BATORTI-418306 format. One record per residue (C-alpha): y, x, z. Coordinates in steps of 0.25 Angstrom, whole numbers, m for minus. Each point is the difference from the previous one (the first is absolute). Layout:
% BATORTI-418306
Y, X, Z
...
***
This chain:
% BATORTI-418306
570, 370, 243
7, 11, m8
13, 3, 7
8, 1, m13
m2, m15, m2
7, m3, 13
15, m1, m1
8, 12, 6
m12, 8, 2
m5, 14, m5
m15, 2, m4
m1, 9, 13
3, m12, 9
14, 3, 3
13, m7, m3
8, 3, m12
13, 7, 2
10, m11, 2
11, 10, 2
2, m4, 14
10, 10, 7
m8, 7, 11
9, 6, 11
m11, 9, 6
m15, 2, m2
m4, m7, 12
9, m12, m2
m12, m10, 0
m4, 5, 14
14, m2, 5
1, m14, m7
m13, m4, 6
3, 4, 14
14, m6, m1
m5, m13, m5
m11, m3, 9
8, 5, 13
11, m10, m4
m10, m11, m3
m6, 1, 14
14, m2, 6
5, m11, m9
m13, m7, 0
m1, 0, 16
14, m7, 0
m4, m11, m10
m14, m2, 8
8, m3, 12
9, m10, m7
m12, m6, m6
m7, m2, 13
12, m6, 6
1, m10, m11
m15, m3, 2
3, m5, 14
m3, m15, 2
14, m3, 5
5, 4, m14
m11, m5, m9
3, m14, 4
12, 1, m10
m1, m1, m15
10, 12, m2
m9, 9, 9
m12, m4, m8
7, 5, m13
5, 12, 7
m15, 3, 4
m3, 1, m15
12, 9, m3
m2, 9, 12
m15, 2, m4
4, 3, m14
10, 10, 6
m11, 8, 6
m9, 0, m12
12, 5, m9
3, 11, 10
m14, 5, m2
2, m1, m15
13, 6, 0
m2, 13, 9
m13, m2, 7
m10, 1, m11
9, 9, m8
1, 10, 11
m16, 1, 0
0, 1, m15
11, 11, m1
m6, 8, 12
m14, 1, m7
6, 0, m14
m8, m12, m4
3, m6, m14
m6, m10, m10
m6, 12, m8
m10, 3, 11
m1, m13, 7
4, m10, m11
m7, m12, 6
6, 2, 14
14, 3, m4
0, m11, m11
m5, m11, 9
9, 4, 11
12, 0, m10
m3, m14, m4
m1, m5, 15
13, 7, 2
7, m8, m10
m7, m13, 4
5, 2, 15
14, 3, m5
1, m13, m8
m6, m8, 11
11, 6, 9
11, m4, m10
m6, m14, 0
m1, m2, 15
15, 5, 1
4, m10, m10
m7, m11, 7
6, 4, 13
14, 0, m6
m3, m14, m5
m4, m5, 14
13, 7, 6
9, m6, m11
m6, m14, 1
1, 0, 15
15, 0, m2
2, m8, m13
m10, m11, 1
m9, 1, 13
m8, m13, m4
m6, 8, m12
m2, 12, 8
m8, m8, 11
m8, m7, m12
m4, 14, m6
m2, 9, 13
m2, m8, 13
m13, 0, 7
m12, 7, m7
6, m1, m13
7, 13, 1
m14, 7, 0
m3, m6, m14
11, 8, m6
m10, 12, 0
m6, m7, m12
12, 1, m10
3, 14, 6
m13, 5, m4
0, m7, m13
13, 5, m4
m4, 14, 3
m13, 0, m8
7, m7, m12
11, 10, m1
m9, 12, 1
m11, m4, m9
9, m5, m11
6, 13, m1
m4, 5, m14
m7, 14, 0
3, 3, 14
m3, 14, 4
4, 6, 13
m3, 14, 6
5, 9, 11
6, 14, m2
m3, 7, 13
10, 12, m2
11, m10, m2
m4, m10, 10
2, m12, m9
m8, m11, m7
2, m2, m15
1, m15, m1
1, m2, m15
m8, m4, m11
m7, 6, m12
8, m8, m10
9, 7, m10
11, m4, 10
m6, 4, 13
9, m9, 8
m7, m10, 9
9, m12, m3
m8, m8, 10
4, 10, 11
14, 0, m4
1, m15, m1
m6, m2, 13
9, 9, 7
13, m5, m6
m5, m14, 2
m3, 2, 15
13, 7, 2
8, m11, m7
m7, m11, 7
1, 5, 14
14, 4, m1
4, m13, m5
m8, m8, 10
5, 8, 12
14, m1, m5
m1, m15, m1
m6, 0, 14
11, 8, 5
11, m9, m5
m7, m12, 5
m2, 6, 14
14, 4, 0
4, m14, m2
m9, m6, 10
4, 10, 11
15, m2, m3
m3, m15, 2
m7, 2, 14
11, 10, 5
m8, 5, 11
0, 14, 6
m15, 1, m1
m2, m3, m14
12, 9, m4
m7, 12, 6
m13, m4, m7
8, m1, m13
6, 14, 2
m14, 6, 3
m7, m7, m11
10, 3, m11
m1, 15, 3
m15, m2, 0
0, m7, m14
9, 11, m5
m10, 11, 4
m12, m7, m5
7, m2, m13
5, 14, m1
m14, 6, 2
m7, m11, m9
10, 5, m11
m3, 14, 2
m15, m3, m1
0, m8, m13
12, 5, m8
m1, 14, 5
m15, 2, m3
1, m5, m14
12, 9, m3
m8, 12, 5
m13, m5, m7
6, m3, m14
14, 8, m1
0, 14, m4
m1, 6, 13
m14, 7, m1
6, 14, m1
6, m1, 14
m8, 8, 10
m6, m9, 11
5, m13, m7
m13, m6, 3
2, 1, 15
13, m7, m1
m6, m12, m8
m12, m1, 10
10, 0, 12
8, m10, m6
m12, m9, m2
m5, 3, 15
14, m2, 6
0, m15, m2
m13, m2, 6
4, 8, 13
14, m5, 0
m4, m14, 2
m8, 3, 12
12, 8, 6
9, m11, m3
m9, m11, 6
m3, 8, 13
15, 4, 2
6, m13, m4
m10, m11, 4
0, m1, 15
m13, m8, 0
m7, 11, m9
6, 11, 8
m4, m6, 14
m14, m2, m5
m1, 14, m5
5, 6, 13
m11, m9, 8
m11, 5, m9
5, 15, 3
0, m4, 15
15, 3, 1
4, m14, 4
m7, m11, 8
m4, m13, m8
11, m10, 0
1, m14, m6
10, m3, m11
6, m13, m2
m3, m9, m12
14, 0, m4
1, 15, 0
m12, 2, m8
4, m11, m10
14, 6, m2
m6, 14, m3
m11, m6, m8
9, m8, m9
11, 10, m2
m8, 13, 0
0, 8, m12
***
């Protein structure tokens, strides 16, 4: 195929000049090493969290089944955000030389992100219903029903991605950033923008409603144990919301607003994206006693101990 027919490629199989600001000549090597080394640390944290969630004492509860989906997609998105880009930048791989590989991976990247957004919204729905109308939550998620939510998660992701008109994604190794736009006259991917803003708004509203009902219930109980849980879980909810906001709104701002002339702006966008996927693991491990104890047991830092059903249910029902 003639390289001139491939968008953003010169006839000599190189990227066209995108006027990307380059701080120094070996910037692509620096970005590659930085991305991949960070990915190893971030992903190791998320893997520990995922394995803890997979413990049989957790997966008997619907909430943890949904968290299984989210944590798995966190790991995938970490690879998409900084793992694979680290490899692509270090070896200076772009779609002009390896069109099929970069093109297919870019579509997979978007499907994985949309799936994560769908799983996050379903998890938020489950949390909200637990406090607003528990019978409906039980009807939708109890038992093995939670596992079947993988179907709408995957369906949503595939539909949003493959209804994007004239989607064309590519990676710029020197800048360390994916161009997630279209070949339309207006290059904005409105499916991408609509998904991110919808996810941000939905999760924010759902968790705010959940927090309000949780506060009402706890005030009615007037117990020291629940008051302590309220404080911890309120902070946890706030932290998850902050990082979710960074990931959705922040990345869109960098992608579509005129920041392209700012040196290293691609790194900021990628780390905003990656931050939500590692922050969730950090928050869960530090603030969820059951998850934390399971992780310590896996690392042989603590002897196995039985947790009461009440403590698991409390954390499961309220955990953000």
